[in-house]
N, CA, C and O atoms as a MOPAC input file, in Angstrom:
PM7 MOZYME 1SCF
protein

 N    108.61800 1   205.72000 1   136.68500 1
 C    109.73300 1   204.92100 1   136.60600 1
 C    110.40300 1   204.95600 1   135.12500 1
 O    109.91800 1   205.45300 1   134.10800 1
 N    111.52500 1   204.36100 1   135.26500 1
 C    112.63600 1   204.33100 1   133.93000 1
 C    113.57100 1   203.52400 1   133.81300 1
 O    114.30900 1   203.11300 1   134.70900 1
 N    113.58400 1   203.16600 1   132.30400 1
 C    114.26700 1   201.71000 1   132.40000 1
 C    115.18400 1   202.38600 1   131.99000 1
 O    114.97000 1   203.59200 1   131.86600 1
 N    116.79000 1   201.73100 1   131.56800 1
 C    118.04000 1   202.18200 1   131.60800 1
 C    117.95000 1   201.93700 1   130.04900 1
 O    117.10300 1   201.09600 1   129.74600 1
 N    118.69100 1   202.53300 1   128.93500 1
 C    118.59000 1   201.98900 1   127.56200 1
 C    118.92600 1   200.89100 1   127.00100 1
 O    119.93000 1   200.24000 1   127.29100 1
 N    118.36800 1   200.69900 1   126.42800 1
 C    118.42900 1   199.23300 1   125.66400 1
 C    117.68300 1   197.93400 1   126.25200 1
 O    117.93300 1   196.76000 1   125.97800 1
 N    116.81600 1   198.38200 1   127.03100 1
 C    116.45700 1   197.17500 1   127.84600 1
 C    114.70300 1   197.15700 1   127.98000 1
 O    114.01700 1   196.90300 1   128.97000 1
 N    114.24700 1   197.56000 1   126.45800 1
 C    112.98100 1   197.64700 1   126.34700 1
 C    112.47900 1   196.24700 1   126.27700 1
 O    111.72000 1   195.62300 1   127.01800 1
 N    113.14000 1   195.90800 1   125.13200 1
 C    112.45100 1   194.26100 1   124.92600 1
 C    112.65700 1   193.04300 1   126.34300 1
 O    112.01300 1   192.00100 1   126.46200 1
 N    113.39000 1   193.39300 1   126.99300 1
 C    113.91100 1   192.49200 1   128.21000 1
 C    112.63700 1   192.89600 1   129.76400 1
 O    112.28000 1   192.07000 1   130.60400 1
 N    112.25600 1   194.23100 1   129.70400 1
 C    111.47900 1   194.67300 1   130.81000 1
 C    110.15300 1   193.73800 1   129.86000 1
 O    109.38100 1   193.02200 1   130.49700 1
 N    110.03900 1   193.85200 1   128.44500 1
 C    108.64900 1   193.11800 1   128.05200 1
 C    108.40500 1   191.77500 1   128.80400 1
 O    107.41200 1   191.38700 1   129.41900 1
 N    109.93800 1   191.02000 1   128.50700 1
 C    109.92800 1   189.70200 1   128.59900 1
 C    109.77800 1   189.17400 1   130.18300 1
 O    109.32400 1   188.04800 1   130.38900 1
 N    110.21000 1   190.10300 1   131.36900 1
 C    109.85300 1   189.84000 1   132.21300 1
 C    108.81300 1   189.67000 1   132.56000 1
 O    108.42600 1   188.58400 1   132.99200 1
 N    108.03100 1   190.79300 1   132.44900 1
 C    107.18200 1   191.20600 1   132.58700 1
 C    105.75200 1   189.96400 1   132.07100 1
 O    104.88100 1   189.54600 1   132.83500 1
 N    105.89600 1   189.64600 1   130.70400 1
 C    105.62000 1   188.83900 1   130.50900 1
 C    105.45000 1   187.33000 1   130.61800 1
 O    104.70500 1   186.57100 1   129.99700 1
 N    106.56300 1   187.04700 1   131.81100 1
 C    106.82800 1   185.81400 1   132.27900 1
 C    107.15800 1   185.90500 1   134.20800 1
 O    107.99700 1   185.37700 1   134.93800 1
 N    105.68700 1   187.11700 1   134.50300 1
 C    105.72200 1   187.62600 1   135.81100 1
 C    105.66800 1   186.47400 1   136.63900 1
 O    105.16800 1   185.47500 1   136.12200 1
 N    106.10200 1   186.38500 1   137.90200 1
 C    106.17200 1   185.07100 1   138.77500 1
 C    104.58800 1   184.90400 1   139.28200 1
 O    103.96700 1   185.90600 1   139.63800 1
 N    104.09400 1   183.84400 1   139.29200 1
 C    102.84100 1   183.58700 1   139.95300 1
 C    103.02500 1   183.89500 1   141.20400 1
 O    101.90900 1   183.47200 1   141.50500 1
 N    103.35000 1   184.17900 1   141.98900 1
 C    103.45400 1   184.47300 1   143.58300 1
 C    103.80600 1   185.38600 1   143.35900 1
 O    103.85100 1   185.81200 1   144.51300 1
 N    104.19500 1   186.28400 1   142.69600 1
 C    104.07100 1   187.99100 1   142.81900 1
 C    102.49600 1   188.19800 1   142.14500 1
 O    101.52800 1   188.57900 1   142.80400 1
 N    102.47300 1   187.91900 1   140.94100 1
 C    100.62000 1   188.09400 1   140.63100 1
 C     99.61900 1   188.03100 1   141.63200 1
 O     98.75900 1   188.88300 1   141.85400 1
 N     99.83800 1   186.72500 1   142.34200 1
 C     98.57400 1   186.49900 1   143.10500 1
 C     98.93300 1   187.38100 1   144.35000 1
 O     97.87900 1   187.72000 1   144.88900 1
 N     99.85000 1   187.79900 1   144.90200 1
 C    100.49100 1   188.56800 1   145.91400 1
 C     99.52900 1   189.96400 1   145.53000 1
 O     98.63800 1   190.33500 1   146.29300 1
 N     99.85200 1   190.69000 1   144.20800 1
 C     99.52300 1   191.73500 1   143.90300 1
 C     97.60500 1   191.56500 1   143.40000 1
 O     96.91200 1   192.58200 1   143.41700 1
 N     97.16500 1   190.58500 1   143.11100 1
 C     95.59000 1   190.14900 1   143.08100 1
 C     95.04500 1   190.58200 1   144.61700 1
 O     94.14000 1   191.35900 1   144.92300 1
 N     95.90100 1   189.82000 1   145.42300 1
 C     95.15400 1   189.34300 1   147.26700 1
 C     95.40700 1   190.73000 1   147.65500 1
 O     94.47400 1   191.15200 1   148.33800 1
 N     96.29700 1   191.55700 1   147.47300 1
 C     96.58800 1   192.86100 1   148.41000 1
 C     95.25500 1   193.84600 1   147.45600 1
 O     95.38700 1   195.04100 1   147.72300 1
 N     94.57000 1   193.69400 1   146.87700 1
 C     94.09300 1   194.65300 1   146.49500 1
 C     94.28900 1   195.52200 1   145.06000 1
 O     93.69900 1   196.60200 1   145.08100 1
 N     94.89800 1   195.27200 1   144.03400 1
 C     95.17100 1   195.51600 1   142.60000 1
 C     94.26000 1   194.41600 1   142.35000 1
 O     94.32500 1   193.21500 1   142.61400 1
 N     93.17500 1   195.32100 1   141.62500 1
 C     92.00300 1   194.89600 1   140.46600 1
 C     92.54400 1   194.84700 1   139.17000 1
 O     92.24400 1   193.84800 1   138.51500 1
 N     93.43600 1   195.88000 1   138.52300 1
 C     93.84800 1   196.57200 1   137.00200 1
 C     95.36100 1   196.85100 1   137.63800 1
 O     95.64600 1   197.50700 1   138.64000 1
 N     96.37900 1   196.01700 1   136.57200 1
 C     97.33100 1   196.84900 1   136.97300 1
 C     97.66700 1   197.17900 1   135.33500 1
 O     97.56000 1   196.09300 1   134.76500 1
 N     97.95400 1   198.01000 1   134.55100 1
 C     98.74700 1   198.38000 1   133.43400 1
 C    100.09000 1   199.40300 1   133.74300 1
 O    100.12600 1   200.37300 1   134.50100 1
 N    101.38700 1   198.72800 1   132.71900 1
 C    102.43800 1   199.59800 1   132.77000 1
 C    102.54400 1   199.93700 1   131.36100 1
 O    102.49100 1   199.09000 1   130.47000 1
 N    102.68500 1   201.11000 1   131.17900 1
 C    103.10100 1   202.00000 1   129.53300 1
 C    104.53700 1   202.41200 1   129.54400 1
 O    105.21800 1   202.59700 1   130.55200 1
 N    104.89100 1   202.52600 1   128.37100 1
 C    106.35000 1   203.37800 1   128.31500 1
 C    105.99900 1   203.82700 1   126.95700 1
 O    105.26400 1   203.40100 1   126.06700 1
 N    106.94400 1   205.04200 1   127.14200 1
 C    107.21200 1   205.97800 1   126.57600 1
 C    108.70500 1   205.66900 1   125.70800 1
 O    109.71600 1   205.91600 1   126.36600 1
 N    108.91500 1   205.16900 1   124.33800 1
 C    109.90800 1   204.54300 1   123.92700 1
 C    111.19800 1   206.00100 1   123.46700 1
 O    112.33000 1   205.92300 1   122.98900 1
 N    110.63200 1   206.81900 1   123.74800 1
 C    111.42800 1   208.07000 1   123.44000 1
 C    112.41900 1   208.36600 1   124.95700 1
 O    113.65000 1   208.33800 1   124.96800 1
 N    111.69300 1   208.59600 1   125.95900 1
 C    112.09100 1   208.58400 1   127.08800 1
 C    112.82200 1   207.53300 1   128.15000 1
 O    113.66500 1   207.56400 1   129.04600 1
 N    111.91200 1   206.53300 1   127.43900 1
 C    111.97300 1   205.41000 1   127.87800 1
 C    111.46200 1   205.21900 1   129.70500 1
 O    111.77300 1   204.34500 1   130.51400 1
 N    110.73600 1   206.22200 1   129.82700 1
 C    109.71700 1   206.61700 1   131.18200 1
 C    108.31900 1   205.39400 1   130.75000 1
 O    107.68300 1   205.21400 1   129.71200 1
 N    108.27800 1   204.69500 1   132.21100 1
 C    107.14000 1   203.64500 1   132.54400 1
 C    106.18500 1   204.63600 1   132.89200 1
 O    106.53600 1   205.62300 1   133.53900 1
 N    104.77600 1   204.43700 1   132.45300 1
 C    103.81200 1   204.67100 1   133.90500 1
 C    102.48000 1   203.68200 1   134.09200 1
 O    101.65200 1   203.28900 1   133.27000 1
 N    102.58300 1   203.51900 1   135.07900 1
 C    101.45200 1   202.45000 1   136.07200 1
 C    100.33400 1   203.04800 1   136.43600 1
 O    100.21100 1   203.94300 1   137.27200 1
 N     99.56700 1   202.56600 1   135.83000 1
 C     97.95100 1   202.38000 1   136.47500 1
 C     97.86100 1   200.85500 1   137.15000 1
 O     98.11800 1   199.66400 1   136.97300 1
 N     97.49200 1   201.49200 1   137.74300 1
 C     96.53200 1   200.93100 1   139.44200 1
 C     95.24800 1   200.65800 1   139.58000 1
 O     95.04300 1   201.66300 1   140.26100 1
 N     93.96200 1   200.04800 1   139.50700 1
 C     92.98500 1   200.22800 1   140.10600 1
 C     93.05900 1   199.66500 1   141.50900 1
 O     93.32500 1   198.46500 1   141.57700 1
 N     92.83700 1   200.43800 1   142.83700 1
 C     92.67900 1   199.62100 1   144.07500 1
 C     91.87200 1   199.16800 1   144.78100 1
 O     91.00400 1   200.02700 1   144.93400 1
 N     91.61600 1   198.20200 1   145.37600 1
 C     90.93800 1   197.81100 1   146.12600 1
 C     90.25000 1   199.06700 1   147.53900 1
 O     91.06400 1   199.87800 1   147.97900 1
 N     89.25000 1   199.07900 1   147.92500 1
 C     89.13000 1   200.45800 1   149.07100 1
 C     89.95200 1   200.01000 1   150.50200 1
 O     90.27500 1   200.88300 1   151.30700 1
 N     90.24300 1   198.64600 1   150.73200 1
 C     90.96300 1   198.00200 1   151.50100 1
 C     92.06200 1   197.98500 1   151.52700 1
 O     92.65900 1   197.64500 1   152.54900 1
 N     92.98900 1   198.51700 1   149.87700 1
 C     93.87800 1   198.40600 1   150.09900 1
 C     95.42000 1   199.10500 1   150.93200 1
 O     95.67100 1   200.30300 1   150.80500 1
 N     96.18000 1   198.33700 1   151.61100 1
 C     97.18500 1   199.00600 1   152.04000 1
 C     98.69800 1   199.43100 1   151.69600 1
 O     99.77900 1   198.86200 1   151.84800 1
 N     98.30200 1   200.70300 1   151.15600 1
 C     99.97800 1   200.83900 1   150.30700 1
 C    101.26800 1   200.60100 1   150.96900 1
 O    102.33100 1   200.72800 1   150.36200 1
 N    101.16700 1   200.15400 1   152.58000 1
 C    102.44600 1   199.73600 1   153.07800 1
 C    102.92800 1   198.41600 1   153.26000 1
 O    103.87600 1   197.90800 1   153.85900 1
 N    101.89800 1   197.97800 1   152.49300 1
 C    102.40600 1   196.12300 1   152.42900 1
 C    103.39900 1   195.60300 1   151.70500 1
 O    104.40400 1   194.97500 1   152.03900 1
 N    102.89700 1   196.02000 1   150.44800 1
 C    103.52700 1   195.70800 1   149.31300 1
 C    105.45600 1   195.86300 1   149.38100 1
 O    106.24000 1   194.95800 1   149.09800 1
 N    105.74900 1   196.99200 1   149.74700 1
 C    107.34800 1   197.27900 1   149.37300 1
 C    108.11700 1   196.84100 1   150.33100 1
 O    109.34800 1   196.80100 1   150.30900 1
 N    107.22600 1   196.41900 1   151.41100 1
 C    108.05600 1   195.53400 1   152.71100 1
 C    107.70300 1   194.13900 1   152.36200 1
 O    108.12300 1   193.25800 1   153.11200 1
 N    106.77800 1   193.71400 1   151.02400 1
 C    106.93200 1   192.23200 1   151.62300 1
 C    107.87100 1   191.26900 1   150.53100 1
 O    107.94500 1   191.57600 1   149.34100 1
 N    108.45200 1   190.27400 1   151.00500 1
 C    109.54900 1   189.67300 1   150.42600 1
 C    109.75900 1   189.36600 1   148.89800 1
 O    110.78700 1   189.48400 1   148.23100 1
 N    108.62700 1   188.98200 1   148.56200 1
 C    108.19100 1   188.75800 1   146.98600 1
 C    108.56400 1   190.01100 1   146.32800 1
 O    109.37600 1   190.07900 1   145.40500 1
 N    107.91800 1   191.03000 1   146.85900 1
 C    108.31500 1   192.39300 1   146.14100 1
 C    109.65600 1   192.95800 1   146.37800 1
 O    109.98900 1   193.74100 1   145.48800 1
 N    110.44000 1   192.80700 1   147.22700 1
 C    111.60000 1   193.09300 1   147.07300 1
 C    112.68500 1   192.32800 1   146.57100 1
 O    113.79500 1   192.72000 1   146.21000 1
 N    112.03300 1   190.75400 1   146.60800 1
 C    113.05900 1   189.75400 1   145.23700 1
 C    112.58700 1   190.40400 1   143.73200 1
 O    113.31600 1   190.17300 1   142.76700 1
 N    111.45800 1   191.15100 1   143.56500 1
 C    111.13100 1   191.39100 1   142.40500 1
 C    111.87200 1   192.58700 1   142.03900 1
 O    112.26600 1   192.58500 1   140.87300 1
 N    112.13400 1   193.51200 1   142.67300 1
 C    112.83500 1   194.43400 1   142.75300 1
 C    114.14000 1   193.98400 1   142.50100 1
 O    114.71800 1   194.19100 1   141.43400 1
 N    114.44200 1   193.60300 1   143.09500 1
 C    116.13600 1   192.77700 1   142.82300 1
 C    116.77500 1   192.44300 1   141.78000 1
 O    117.87800 1   192.75000 1   141.33000 1
 N    115.65400 1   191.53500 1   141.32700 1
 C    115.23600 1   190.81300 1   139.77400 1
 C    115.93100 1   192.16300 1   138.83200 1
 O    117.10700 1   192.30100 1   138.49500 1
 N    114.70400 1   193.10700 1   138.54600 1
 C    114.54300 1   194.29400 1   138.17400 1
 C    115.53900 1   195.49800 1   138.17500 1
 O    115.48000 1   196.37400 1   137.31200 1
 N    116.51300 1   195.49800 1   139.24400 1
 C    117.02200 1   196.42400 1   139.43600 1
 C    118.38000 1   196.73600 1   138.02100 1
 O    118.68100 1   197.85400 1   137.60300 1
 N    118.81300 1   195.78000 1   137.67400 1
 C    119.84200 1   195.78800 1   136.03100 1
 C    119.55200 1   196.58300 1   135.42100 1
 O    120.36900 1   197.33900 1   134.89600 1
 N    117.92000 1   196.70600 1   135.24500 1
 C    117.31000 1   196.90800 1   133.52800 1
 C    116.36800 1   198.47100 1   133.95700 1
 O    115.64600 1   199.00400 1   133.11400 1
 N    116.53900 1   199.04800 1   135.39500 1
 C    115.78100 1   200.26800 1   135.64200 1
 C    116.62600 1   200.87600 1   136.65900 1
 O    117.51300 1   200.29200 1   137.28100 1
 N    116.23500 1   202.25900 1   136.79500 1
 C    116.83200 1   203.06300 1   137.93100 1
 C    116.13800 1   202.80500 1   139.15900 1
 O    114.95700 1   202.52200 1   138.95800 1
 N    116.44000 1   202.80900 1   140.21500 1
 C    116.47700 1   201.89200 1   141.37600 1
 C    116.80900 1   203.17200 1   142.13600 1
 O    117.38400 1   204.16600 1   141.69400 1
 N    116.26900 1   202.92700 1   143.54300 1
 C    116.68100 1   203.45300 1   144.88900 1
 C    118.17000 1   202.40100 1   145.30300 1
 O    118.55700 1   201.38400 1   144.72800 1
 N    118.79400 1   203.15500 1   146.57200 1
 C    119.33200 1   201.90100 1   147.46400 1
 C    118.65100 1   200.75700 1   147.48200 1
 O    119.10000 1   199.61400 1   147.38600 1
 N    117.72000 1   201.05600 1   147.58900 1
 C    117.13800 1   199.12500 1   148.04500 1
 C    116.19600 1   198.68000 1   147.12700 1
 O    115.23700 1   197.91000 1   147.17500 1
 N    116.77400 1   199.43400 1   146.19600 1
 C    116.11400 1   198.20200 1   144.53200 1
 C    114.66800 1   198.76200 1   144.34400 1
 O    113.99900 1   198.50300 1   143.34300 1
 N    114.23500 1   199.53600 1   145.36000 1
 C    112.77900 1   199.69600 1   144.76600 1
 C    112.89100 1   200.99000 1   143.26900 1
 O    113.79400 1   201.81600 1   143.13000 1
 N    111.82000 1   200.81100 1   142.44000 1
 C    111.89700 1   201.64100 1   141.08700 1
 C    111.83300 1   203.24400 1   141.74000 1
 O    110.95000 1   203.54200 1   142.54300 1
 N    112.47500 1   203.85000 1   141.46500 1
 C    112.72800 1   205.54300 1   141.16000 1
 C    111.31000 1   205.83900 1   140.41100 1
 O    111.16100 1   205.66100 1   139.20200 1
 N    110.32100 1   206.29700 1   141.25500 1
 C    109.44600 1   206.60300 1   140.84200 1
 C    109.21900 1   208.51000 1   141.26200 1
 O    109.78300 1   209.27100 1   142.04700 1
 N    108.23900 1   208.64000 1   140.38200 1
 C    107.69500 1   210.74700 1   140.36800 1
 C    106.46800 1   210.39600 1   140.75900 1
 O    105.99300 1   209.43400 1   140.15400 1
 N    105.82900 1   210.87500 1   141.56900 1
 C    104.62300 1   210.94000 1   142.06800 1
 C    103.78800 1   211.72700 1   140.75800 1
 O    104.63800 1   212.34400 1   140.11700 1
 N    102.89500 1   211.84500 1   140.36500 1
 C    102.44500 1   212.60100 1   139.38000 1
 C    100.86900 1   213.17600 1   139.91500 1
 O    100.05800 1   212.62800 1   140.66100 1
 N    100.81100 1   214.44200 1   139.24000 1
 C     99.65600 1   215.32100 1   139.93600 1
 C     98.56700 1   214.87700 1   138.88300 1
 O     98.80000 1   214.94200 1   137.67600 1
 N     97.03900 1   214.29800 1   139.53200 1
 C     95.88400 1   214.33000 1   138.36800 1
 C     95.54800 1   215.59400 1   137.96500 1
 O     95.48400 1   216.47700 1   138.81900 1
 N     95.22600 1   215.94400 1   136.31800 1
 C     95.00300 1   217.12300 1   136.47300 1
 C     93.52900 1   216.96200 1   135.55400 1
 O     92.77700 1   217.92600 1   135.41200 1
 N     93.24000 1   215.62100 1   134.96400 1
 C     91.50000 1   215.53600 1   134.38300 1
 C     91.54300 1   214.25100 1   135.02200 1
 O     92.63700 1   213.76100 1   135.30300 1
 N     90.41200 1   213.62000 1   135.29600 1
 C     89.87400 1   212.77000 1   135.43500 1
 C     88.18100 1   212.25100 1   134.62000 1
 O     87.44600 1   213.23300 1   134.72400 1
 N     87.62600 1   211.39600 1   134.09400 1
 C     86.73400 1   210.83300 1   133.72500 1
 C     86.52800 1   209.87200 1   133.47500 1
 O     87.06700 1   209.15000 1   132.63700 1
 N     84.91500 1   209.49900 1   134.81200 1
 C     84.56500 1   208.08400 1   134.30000 1
 C     83.61300 1   207.82500 1   133.30900 1
 O     83.39100 1   206.66800 1   132.95400 1

């Protein structure tokens, strides 16, 4: 994902004040651990999620709360026409437990 220039602080503020209903939805959907990192030079956001075995990848993008969050964030991030964040899948090249 990628921020628009000048919105680093606003992005952090919005996530510090994440809506309770979104936090509950993420947890109940099977996201057990979720971190987002910012590369301050490129404004690239990198997210890591630990997902439960029964996590349904199709549930969240279609949920009204998630769509509302995407609309809320669309003014400060690069987005697709449906307001979902532009994402680039990454290939895992190393993992260590």
